[in-house]
LUMKOLGU-351140 format. One line per field, with one value per residue (C-alpha): x, y, z. Coordinates in pm, 1 decimal, decimal comma. Each point is the difference from the previous one (the first is absolute). Layout:
N
px: (X_...)
py: (Y_...)
pz: (Z_...)
This chain:
724
px: (20025,1_-11,7_276,5_143,9_88,1_-364,3_-176,4_-363,8_-16,4_-357,5_-317,7_-358,5_-295,8_-316,9_-294,5_-317,6_-154,7_-88,3_72,4_-304,6_7,0_-120,2_302,2_-221,1_97,7_-221,8_59,9_92,7_-223,1_296,0_321,5_321,0_377,3_224,1_344,8_304,3_368,8_264,5_193,9_283,7_31,5_6,2_273,6_206,7_-17,9_95,2_291,0_105,3_-30,7_-94,6_-200,1_-239,7_193,8_320,5_-154,8_34,5_-355,6_130,4_374,6_-40,0_-219,2_249,7_275,5_-207,2_-90,2_366,6_99,4_-213,8_28,1_254,6_51,7_164,6_-102,0_-257,1_146,2_-304,5_-11,4_-325,9_-129,5_249,8_291,5_-150,4_68,6_-22,0_-316,0_177,4_-62,5_-365,0_-26,5_145,0_-257,8_-288,7_81,2_47,9_-319,6_-213,5_107,1_-108,5_-337,5_-65,5_114,9_-241,2_-290,5_14,5_39,8_-320,4_-189,0_30,0_136,6_104,3_-283,9_-158,0_-237,4_-40,2_267,1_143,7_90,1_171,2_226,5_59,8_104,4_238,0_153,4_45,3_160,9_247,8_71,5_68,6_251,8_159,7_65,7_27,4_197,0_169,7_56,6_-107,2_-74,3_-358,5_-201,9_249,0_-268,9_-207,9_312,6_7,7_-308,4_229,0_188,1_-325,8_-118,3_336,8_-2,2_-372,0_-146,5_49,2_-251,5_-211,0_1,2_-257,8_258,1_218,7_-290,1_-81,7_351,7_-5,9_-349,5_110,6_308,5_-206,5_-249,1_279,0_193,2_-310,4_-59,0_364,3_-2,5_-316,9_130,6_348,8_-150,0_-97,0_237,7_295,2_-229,5_-182,3_320,5_141,3_-322,0_-9,3_366,9_-14,2_-324,3_101,8_346,6_-172,7_-233,3_292,0_184,9_-305,4_3,5_-309,1_-6,8_-347,3_-59,9_-331,0_-295,2_-29,8_356,3_-65,3_-319,0_172,9_267,1_-277,9_-229,0_244,8_311,0_-140,5_172,3_-203,2_-48,3_192,1_300,6_-5,7_-31,1_305,3_202,3_-100,1_108,9_340,8_44,3_-121,1_-342,6_-361,5_-291,9_-326,1_-222,5_-313,3_69,8_64,5_-333,4_-173,5_144,6_-98,3_-355,0_-30,1_121,7_-262,2_-276,8_95,2_-11,3_-341,7_-135,3_108,0_-231,9_-360,8_-206,2_-277,2_237,7_-83,9_204,9_-162,0_251,9_134,0_-81,7_304,8_57,6_-204,4_-314,9_37,7_70,8_-319,4_-198,2_152,4_-77,9_-363,5_4,2_-41,0_140,7_182,0_-232,0_-105,5_103,7_-217,9_155,8_9,9_-366,5_-136,3_-319,6_-147,7_61,1_-227,4_204,1_-16,5_171,3_250,8_189,0_-12,6_308,5_-22,7_319,0_-74,7_6,5_241,9_-218,4_-267,7_-360,3_-342,6_-152,7_69,7_-129,7_-119,4_253,0_312,6_243,0_32,2_183,3_-232,4_113,3_-237,4_-3,9_32,7_38,9_25,1_197,0_364,4_228,8_296,6_298,3_254,7_-16,4_-374,2_-226,0_-293,3_-355,5_-271,0_-368,3_-262,1_-173,0_-375,9_-150,5_-225,1_-364,6_82,7_61,8_258,4_369,3_338,5_260,2_346,9_290,3_297,4_85,9_312,3_124,8_199,3_80,4_-295,1_-252,2_-147,8_-97,5_-266,5_40,2_-305,0_-288,9_-371,1_-236,5_-293,7_109,2_109,7_193,5_23,2_185,8_-203,3_-161,9_-67,4_113,4_37,0_344,9_-43,3_318,5_16,1_74,1_8,1_290,1_165,6_-11,5_191,6_258,3_21,1_73,6_285,8_131,9_14,9_148,0_271,4_98,0_18,4_211,5_235,8_33,3_48,0_271,3_196,7_-34,4_121,9_266,0_114,2_-37,2_198,3_-301,6_-165,3_-329,2_49,1_-362,5_-335,5_-327,0_-322,2_-305,2_-317,0_151,3_356,6_276,7_342,3_294,0_347,1_291,4_378,0_192,2_311,3_-145,8_-346,0_-190,9_65,0_-288,8_39,7_-1,3_-312,4_-175,3_122,9_-126,4_-336,2_-17,7_81,8_-273,3_-252,9_71,4_-76,0_-321,7_-116,0_92,7_-265,6_215,4_-165,9_102,3_46,2_30,2_85,5_105,2_338,1_245,4_264,6_290,6_-165,5_-65,4_363,2_110,0_-160,6_294,5_-207,4_-164,8_18,1_5,8_65,4_323,1_-71,7_-362,0_-116,4_-224,2_-238,5_20,8_-185,7_6,7_-225,2_156,8_-142,0_84,3_-99,6_-11,7_94,7_-155,1_168,9_-51,1_207,1_271,0_35,7_63,5_320,7_81,1_360,0_-87,6_98,6_-319,8_-185,2_205,8_-246,2_-277,2_-68,7_29,2_-14,2_-86,5_-297,3_-303,9_-166,9_-306,8_39,3_-202,7_-90,0_142,0_254,0_-246,3_-208,8_280,6_-64,2_280,7_312,7_204,6_315,9_-46,2_346,8_330,7_238,2_257,3_-131,3_339,5_348,9_-32,1_-379,7_-235,4_-373,4_-246,8_-361,8_-257,3_-375,4_-234,6_-344,4_-213,5_264,7_256,1_-238,1_-85,1_369,6_71,1_-292,5_130,0_339,9_-160,0_-175,1_336,6_117,1_-291,1_76,7_362,1_-101,9_-217,0_211,6_319,5_16,7_272,5_104,7_-344,8_-82,0_335,8_-67,6_-351,0_125,7_279,6_-258,1_-263,9_-72,4_24,1_190,0_377,3_41,6_-248,9_160,1_342,8_-132,4_-189,2_299,7_219,3_-251,5_-24,5_376,2_10,8_-285,4_177,9_318,2_-198,8_-177,1_330,7_143,3_-313,5_18,0_359,9_-98,8_-300,3_207,6_255,5_-277,5_-163,4_329,9_61,2_-356,8_39,0_331,6_-147,9_-305,3_218,4_213,1_83,0_-273,1_103,8_-314,1_-256,4_-273,7_61,4_-283,3_68,6_-288,3_-2,4_374,0_38,1_234,8_26,7_82,8_279,9_197,2_-15,4_105,9_345,7_53,5_-123,4_206,5_316,9_-54,5_-176,5_143,1_-168,4_-341,8_-324,4_-276,6_-289,4_-36,7_-342,2_2,0_-330,3_-7,9_-286,5_-41,6_171,1_138,9_348,2_104,6_346,3_82,9_357,0_68,8_360,8_157,1_-3,8_-384,8_-76,9_-77,6_-270,8_-135,2_-158,7_72,8_-246,5_-281,8_59,7_-1,3_-317,0_-193,6_76,2_-34,7_-354,3_-183,0_179,4_-14,5_379,2_213,3_369,0_300,3_350,1_250,8_44,1_-88,7_-34,6_-337,1_-143,0_-311,9_-258,5_-378,5_-257,3_-275,4_108,6_-314,1_128,5_315,3_-119,5_-116,5_337,0_187,8_-226,4_51,3_377,9_7,6_-230,1_250,3_277,2_-196,1_-42,5_371,6_270,5_365,2)
py: (-631,8_-175,5_94,7_-320,1_197,9_94,8_-291,7_-35,6_-188,1_74,0_82,3_92,7_-78,8_202,3_-212,0_200,6_-101,3_-306,6_34,3_-130,7_-151,5_330,3_172,0_188,3_12,2_-142,1_90,0_-293,7_-70,7_97,7_179,6_-162,6_31,1_-291,7_39,2_-214,6_20,0_-190,3_-214,3_-80,0_362,3_132,3_-252,0_120,0_355,6_-105,8_-210,6_261,7_-235,3_109,4_-316,7_-208,9_-305,2_130,2_-8,7_-283,3_-105,1_-154,4_-56,0_-325,9_-136,8_98,2_-173,9_-320,5_12,2_50,3_-323,7_-208,5_214,2_-107,8_357,6_317,0_158,0_279,8_334,8_226,2_62,8_118,7_67,2_-8,5_-56,9_-335,0_-156,2_-361,4_62,1_-159,6_286,7_16,7_-373,1_50,0_272,4_-205,9_-298,9_212,6_194,2_-299,6_-228,4_268,2_39,5_-372,2_-64,4_253,5_-82,6_-373,6_65,3_203,5_-292,6_50,0_-281,2_-13,8_-121,1_52,0_283,9_320,8_98,3_-351,9_54,6_328,2_-195,1_-272,8_259,3_163,9_-334,1_-119,9_326,8_-42,2_-365,5_91,6_268,9_-236,5_-277,9_177,7_310,0_-82,0_-369,8_-109,9_-366,3_-125,6_101,1_274,0_267,6_-153,5_-23,6_381,2_-11,9_-64,9_327,6_198,1_-173,6_44,3_377,3_76,7_-244,6_226,5_245,1_-260,3_-315,7_-171,5_-63,2_-189,1_-223,7_-81,4_-18,2_-373,8_33,4_290,5_-189,6_-310,0_201,2_176,4_-323,1_-170,5_295,1_7,2_-372,7_31,0_290,7_-144,6_-296,2_230,4_294,4_-124,4_-129,1_334,3_202,4_-215,4_30,0_378,4_41,1_-205,5_156,4_359,7_-51,9_-114,8_301,7_241,1_-165,6_71,6_363,2_-36,7_160,5_-95,1_-333,1_-143,1_-29,1_-374,1_-57,5_206,2_-195,5_-333,6_91,3_90,6_-295,5_-288,5_114,5_224,7_324,3_302,9_249,7_273,7_-234,1_-67,8_375,5_64,1_-268,3_155,6_347,0_-140,5_-101,0_334,3_-139,0_55,6_-242,6_-4,6_60,4_31,6_-337,9_-152,5_129,4_-134,4_-348,1_25,5_102,5_-293,9_-229,2_142,8_-39,5_-363,9_-61,2_163,7_-216,6_-308,5_93,4_-111,7_182,3_71,5_156,5_366,9_254,1_337,7_273,6_182,8_369,4_210,5_373,7_61,5_-152,5_153,9_341,0_-33,1_-70,4_301,8_217,8_-107,7_126,5_-348,7_-44,0_-312,7_-274,7_-1,1_-335,2_-163,9_-345,9_-85,8_75,4_-325,5_177,3_48,3_350,3_215,2_165,5_191,6_-93,5_276,2_-149,3_-302,6_-129,1_-219,9_-212,0_-79,2_364,2_103,6_297,4_119,2_-44,3_115,0_-344,6_-372,9_-254,7_-350,8_-286,1_214,3_69,6_355,1_185,0_195,8_287,0_91,6_288,6_-251,6_-375,8_-274,0_-234,3_-82,4_58,8_-230,0_112,6_-121,3_-351,1_-34,3_-62,4_229,3_-42,3_-134,3_89,0_193,8_332,3_15,2_265,1_241,1_-102,2_-327,0_-364,3_-34,2_-0,1_90,2_-263,6_107,9_-245,6_222,7_332,4_207,7_339,1_278,7_331,2_-34,9_-88,5_-344,5_-185,8_-272,0_-244,6_-197,0_-60,2_-78,5_-166,3_213,2_324,9_312,6_238,2_369,1_296,5_102,6_-342,3_-71,0_-341,5_-196,9_-157,6_-356,5_-181,6_-380,5_-2,6_-380,9_2,4_293,5_-187,8_-289,3_246,3_163,9_-335,7_-55,7_354,9_-20,2_-347,6_152,7_241,8_-287,9_-210,8_297,5_21,3_-376,7_-15,4_261,9_-201,1_-317,9_133,6_315,6_374,5_11,2_-138,9_272,2_-2,9_5,5_12,7_-165,8_-88,5_-37,6_-158,5_-165,9_-345,8_30,6_228,3_19,4_145,9_68,5_52,5_31,3_-307,4_-177,7_-343,3_-150,1_-96,2_-355,3_-224,6_85,0_375,7_-24,7_-185,7_260,1_297,9_-169,4_-85,3_355,8_149,1_-264,4_75,1_368,3_-97,2_-223,4_267,0_226,0_313,5_330,8_178,0_374,1_276,2_367,0_292,4_123,7_268,5_-172,8_120,0_-137,9_-333,3_-27,6_22,7_-337,8_-239,2_-311,0_156,7_-199,0_202,0_-87,4_123,2_236,4_58,8_361,7_60,1_293,9_241,4_-62,1_-378,1_-283,7_-236,9_-352,2_-217,1_-349,1_-58,2_343,7_347,1_258,4_268,9_-207,7_-64,5_373,8_66,9_-208,8_-69,6_-106,6_-285,8_-348,2_-155,0_117,1_-250,6_-260,8_156,7_67,8_375,5_128,3_300,2_-101,7_146,1_-335,2_-166,1_-225,3_-214,9_143,5_-295,8_-268,2_-276,4_83,0_-151,0_-335,7_-195,6_57,0_-248,5_60,9_-161,5_57,9_180,2_32,2_222,0_293,7_135,9_56,2_62,5_15,3_-270,5_-30,5_-141,5_-83,6_-62,4_-38,8_91,2_-92,3_-229,3_-31,7_-104,1_-253,1_-144,4_-32,2_-168,5_-241,1_-86,3_-74,7_-232,6_-188,3_-67,0_-167,9_-245,4_-56,5_-66,4_-291,6_-154,0_22,6_-153,4_231,3_213,8_180,0_135,3_101,9_175,9_210,5_84,2_113,0_208,9_194,1_19,5_335,4_-142,0_126,8_-19,8_-182,8_-267,9_-25,4_-55,8_-269,9_-170,6_-0,8_-136,1_-278,5_-73,1_-22,5_-243,5_-203,5_-15,8_-121,0_-255,3_-124,6_-31,6_-197,8_-217,3_-54,6_-116,4_-246,5_-122,5_-34,9_-210,4_-219,7_-30,9_-92,6_-268,7_-126,3_-5,8_-184,2_-251,7_-46,4_-77,0_-238,2_-303,8_78,7_107,0_207,1_158,9_260,4_223,5_218,8_285,1_182,6_347,1_37,1_329,1_-167,2_7,9_-309,0_150,1_108,7_-349,9_-166,9_158,2_-137,4_-347,3_-40,7_94,3_-294,5_-253,5_-106,0_-214,0_59,2_116,8_172,3_242,4_260,5_144,5_292,3_137,2_346,8_233,8_157,9_-230,1_-340,7_-33,4_-305,6_-115,8_-311,3_-128,7_-305,5_-116,9_-82,8_-374,6_8,3_238,9_-278,4_-147,7_303,9_284,7_301,8_229,6_-254,4_-58,9_377,7_58,2_-269,3_168,4_354,0_-31,5_-29,5_305,3_202,6_25,6_112,9_-69,8_-58,5_-137,8_-210,0_-376,6_-168,9_321,4_175,9_239,3_209,8_148,3_-21,5_194,0_-259,4_-120,3_-217,0_-223,8_-101,4_-348,8_-84,4_121,9_-230,1_-297,6_58,2_17,9_-326,9_-173,7_90,5_-166,8_-324,9_-6,6_-7,8_-255,7_90,5)
pz: (-34968,2_338,5_242,0_157,0_314,8_59,6_166,6_101,1_329,8_99,3_-189,9_76,9_-228,7_60,9_-115,9_-58,0_-334,5_-207,1_-373,5_-192,1_-354,5_-150,7_164,4_246,6_366,5_272,0_364,7_221,5_303,3_219,6_-91,7_120,9_-1,7_-96,0_148,9_-69,6_88,6_-195,0_248,6_-240,4_-116,9_355,8_80,1_-295,8_136,0_353,5_-127,6_-257,5_-296,9_-350,6_-61,3_210,6_-115,2_160,3_349,0_249,4_-86,3_-322,8_40,5_202,2_-279,2_-269,5_197,7_24,7_-369,9_-92,6_178,0_-235,4_-313,6_-261,1_-117,1_134,2_333,4_24,1_-111,9_10,3_-374,9_-158,3_-348,5_-285,7_239,5_100,7_-340,2_116,4_212,5_298,7_243,4_-105,0_71,7_350,5_68,2_-138,0_222,5_312,1_-56,4_-97,5_285,1_247,8_-171,3_-10,3_357,7_147,2_-232,8_70,5_374,3_-20,5_-154,4_-376,3_-218,9_-367,1_-222,6_-342,1_83,7_198,1_249,5_-23,0_-365,3_85,1_237,0_-259,4_-258,2_247,4_95,0_-358,7_-98,7_287,0_-84,8_-361,0_104,7_252,8_-248,7_-334,4_103,0_331,1_-88,8_347,8_82,9_20,1_309,6_92,2_4,7_282,0_221,0_15,0_224,8_295,9_-57,8_-2,5_317,1_171,8_-50,2_37,4_252,6_301,3_-143,3_-182,8_218,4_-220,6_-274,3_246,7_103,1_-361,7_-144,5_-78,9_-149,6_-223,6_-119,7_-77,7_-208,8_-191,0_-62,5_-138,2_-232,8_-109,0_-74,6_-207,7_-207,9_-40,4_-187,7_-287,3_49,2_-205,2_-276,1_-10,5_-3,2_-279,1_-202,3_49,7_-89,0_-320,1_-118,6_68,8_-152,6_-316,8_5,3_45,8_-287,3_-214,2_112,3_219,0_342,9_121,5_175,8_-138,5_238,6_-70,0_122,0_315,5_66,6_-54,8_254,9_244,7_-65,1_-36,1_188,7_273,0_-108,5_118,7_-280,5_183,7_30,8_-375,0_-62,4_218,9_-183,2_-331,3_114,4_97,7_-366,1_-131,5_-93,1_95,5_19,8_-192,8_300,9_-213,3_-160,8_342,0_132,5_-310,5_63,6_364,1_-92,3_-240,1_277,3_238,2_-260,2_-59,5_374,2_20,2_-284,1_190,9_283,9_6,1_-259,0_250,2_253,4_42,1_193,0_64,3_-83,8_304,1_29,4_-82,6_31,9_-316,0_150,9_345,4_-155,2_-208,0_316,6_172,5_-302,2_30,0_358,3_145,8_349,1_119,8_122,2_366,5_144,5_268,7_-13,4_371,3_83,4_-144,9_-105,0_-346,2_-133,7_-214,7_-273,3_-327,2_-328,0_-79,9_-297,3_-234,2_-181,2_-310,2_-35,3_-366,4_-110,1_274,5_89,6_241,3_-117,9_112,2_61,5_3,8_-249,1_74,6_28,3_-48,8_286,2_135,1_275,1_228,6_222,1_284,2_244,9_286,8_45,2_262,3_-225,8_72,5_-296,8_-68,7_205,1_253,4_-142,8_70,3_-297,9_-63,7_121,3_-225,7_17,1_-189,2_-49,7_53,4_-222,9_187,4_-45,3_-177,6_91,5_-275,6_89,2_-147,5_91,4_125,6_-47,6_85,6_162,5_-68,6_117,2_-162,5_167,7_236,9_-272,9_64,6_-317,7_23,5_-288,7_-107,6_-237,7_-21,6_-244,1_115,3_164,4_-186,7_224,3_-85,6_141,1_304,0_52,0_367,8_119,9_322,5_33,0_130,1_100,2_4,7_373,9_19,8_-246,4_177,2_332,4_-160,6_-130,4_343,4_164,4_-241,6_40,8_380,2_-46,2_-221,4_277,5_248,4_-237,8_-39,5_379,2_40,2_-267,6_186,6_321,1_-170,9_-240,2_176,7_-43,3_-325,6_-187,3_-209,8_-183,8_-377,9_-113,3_55,9_-166,9_197,4_-165,6_125,3_-60,6_129,8_118,6_-163,2_187,9_-144,7_236,3_-9,6_109,1_-127,4_70,5_-6,3_311,9_113,1_103,4_366,5_-71,4_-216,3_280,9_253,3_-204,9_-44,4_371,7_112,0_-219,1_103,8_367,1_-63,8_-177,6_283,7_256,7_-155,5_-10,4_-88,3_-319,6_53,6_-263,0_43,8_-217,7_125,8_-118,2_-210,8_215,0_313,2_-169,6_-109,5_363,7_74,8_23,6_-78,9_-306,6_-323,6_-321,4_-365,5_-160,8_-290,0_104,0_23,9_299,5_46,5_290,4_222,5_-37,4_115,8_252,9_45,4_300,7_109,8_375,4_131,8_13,5_-219,8_263,0_243,6_-260,2_-68,6_369,4_-9,7_-367,8_69,1_235,6_-117,3_140,8_-312,0_-202,8_127,2_-209,4_-365,4_-66,5_-357,7_-214,1_-212,9_-171,8_-68,2_147,4_304,1_238,6_341,3_192,1_-91,6_99,0_-310,0_-211,7_177,4_-170,7_-207,9_-201,4_-202,0_-340,6_-143,4_46,6_-293,6_-170,1_-199,4_-100,7_135,9_372,8_-13,2_129,0_-63,9_253,7_-84,5_271,5_43,7_282,1_134,2_-221,0_-272,1_261,2_151,3_-340,8_-90,0_332,9_-50,8_-347,2_151,0_255,6_-281,5_-159,7_320,7_-33,5_-368,8_91,5_223,4_-271,5_-316,0_-129,4_-302,9_153,8_-319,9_-88,0_356,9_36,7_-311,4_124,2_339,4_-150,2_-203,4_275,7_172,4_350,2_306,8_-46,4_331,6_-109,7_-342,8_152,3_235,3_-282,4_-232,1_279,6_66,7_-372,3_-21,9_289,5_-144,5_-334,7_167,8_200,0_-312,9_-184,9_290,4_17,1_-375,0_34,3_273,0_-196,9_-315,3_185,9_140,0_-341,7_-165,7_258,4_-49,7_-380,4_13,9_244,3_-225,6_-299,8_205,7_-209,4_-254,3_-346,6_-62,3_235,1_46,9_303,5_131,6_246,4_166,9_160,0_60,4_-193,6_-248,5_-378,5_-200,3_-219,1_311,0_150,8_-324,7_19,6_348,2_-88,1_-318,5_189,3_235,5_-223,8_-336,1_-268,6_157,4_-158,9_195,4_1,3_275,0_80,8_249,4_126,7_161,6_94,1_-341,5_-249,3_-90,4_-147,9_-199,8_-103,7_-204,5_-7,2_-220,4_-10,2_-339,4_84,0_8,9_-284,9_-250,9_228,1_193,5_-194,7_216,7_-178,8_9,4_371,3_66,9_-206,2_190,3_335,3_-136,1_-133,3_337,8_146,3_-324,5_-17,9_-289,6_-32,9_-216,2_-9,1_-191,9_-32,6_326,7_204,5_-4,3_262,3_38,6_230,9_30,7_201,1_54,5_344,8_32,4_-281,6_191,0_106,8_-351,7_-139,1_238,4_-87,6_-374,9_46,3_197,7_-252,6_-271,8_202,0_23,2_-376,9_-77,7_63,3_45,9)
């Protein structure tokens, strides 16, 4: 039995072996010691408290929680003594607000996958305790951020800088969950009460999945709620429902979409058992490499085979390669293997890595590769150069964003392809038009300055000393690490890493491929900037030929704008067009102004046309009125005329660029002598118009503009044939 008076405050973990699937031990490349001291536990010893939660680390939080809670104060009860779960709820909120404050300050945000989902689960668990157990008002949990910041910011100044950002993220998450929280709690309560009444103590997997899928309840939260009622959940049934959901989602994808399975420990262990060494990587030499096939993986059978077959896709492991595998946001190289002594080739469409083994994924209609086959690895260097332009461009965008938005901006992910670069970053608000233009301008200035790109392998601890260094939160970097700079020599940076002058240059840790000089990029344009999630923005840009083509397309739209009056269609086209964001904004502004101008012109023209129509009718009882090229439609004018002129009959013919509109209006005094339909049909035939209406009011539209004069003549001839 554990003695509560014996407390571990420090531990050491000696890491020496890797446990393989067959339970055998494999020596690690380097033995290490992981050491960790419990801050809260050490505090409890220094302050002579039996519990971490009795120290002054937590008491300010409990006091703040108690102000909003509509239950008793914190009493330090645990286990069976805490019958109403109130003290547990206090501890959950205090613990979780600290976790979330520091995680979000470090760049993580709640989301639906990865580390983001861990944060979302933590937050939703806290919100449930706050409202269901402590009876706190909505959005009370996020307010606790201030208490954490108040007591910890002296040691961790970053949480003070990002306090408002953290609160905003938490409030958004609270609001989202609160919309379904009460409904989910009510559904859970009613359903489990019914199960207990029936003598059942297991919550069905379907119910657990429904709470997750439709009401946002993480499975561990549902499990906790079940335990509080003396129940358990059907985890196997839940996983079955989840698997069915995943399979349905997969079936919705394109049938021809193929994803090569990633190598797991089973595959890498099999390679090690065969005595195969990790692949030698010669990615930065930009030379073809002669290599030997060491292993062939067949994704259909899920096993290693002795040779490939034609047409099917295989994963090839070589002893060495010059191909870049997908990592750090950069997509993999493509290329081919030339078989020794043959002109035939094996095409490579993707490259992945697992535990140092580089897997080349491809196929061939002609070549059969075997274990021991000698090949020449040929990279598509033209494609790689395009990727390199975008990767160096990504670094420069990262630097420019920090210059424009401030140092609190953190990278939250990136994708670099041959066609575009995509950069995710933390920011409460999107870039305005001026900021987008400024980021683009700063990068373009660096490009035109022709700044050298420098790379150097540096010990990780030395690299971390560089004050201006940009690194990605959550990313694990090797030691030593590759540093990439644009515009400054790394050797000079390492001499004075703390100097602020290095903030004027892009300095990052990166293993990707880059151009040798910024001038090779030639041009950059930002295509879009939009929200990816709470507190995360996504920027997409293009470089070089793609950027120039997008810019040229944007310029063409300016010409189209001058020539067309179809504002609606052009607006939709421009909104969907992949053109620079600055051009798109200017075009949409000009379209908006042109639309307003056209509306104003239409009003003026309509007034003039109405006055002309009324004057034409004058003292006449019946008349044909023809209007040419005034961008008017006959039915609209009829309303204005009939308001002013009573007991009048008339036909309006309006000719525009693409159509002719006709409206016949015969007053009731003339209906016995003037056949409205006959009159309409005579004018409609030459312009191929169709129409309809009631009594003396008929309207329609035709597309044969060339028949307008004949339509007018026919209408006037009809007038001469009748007597009023």
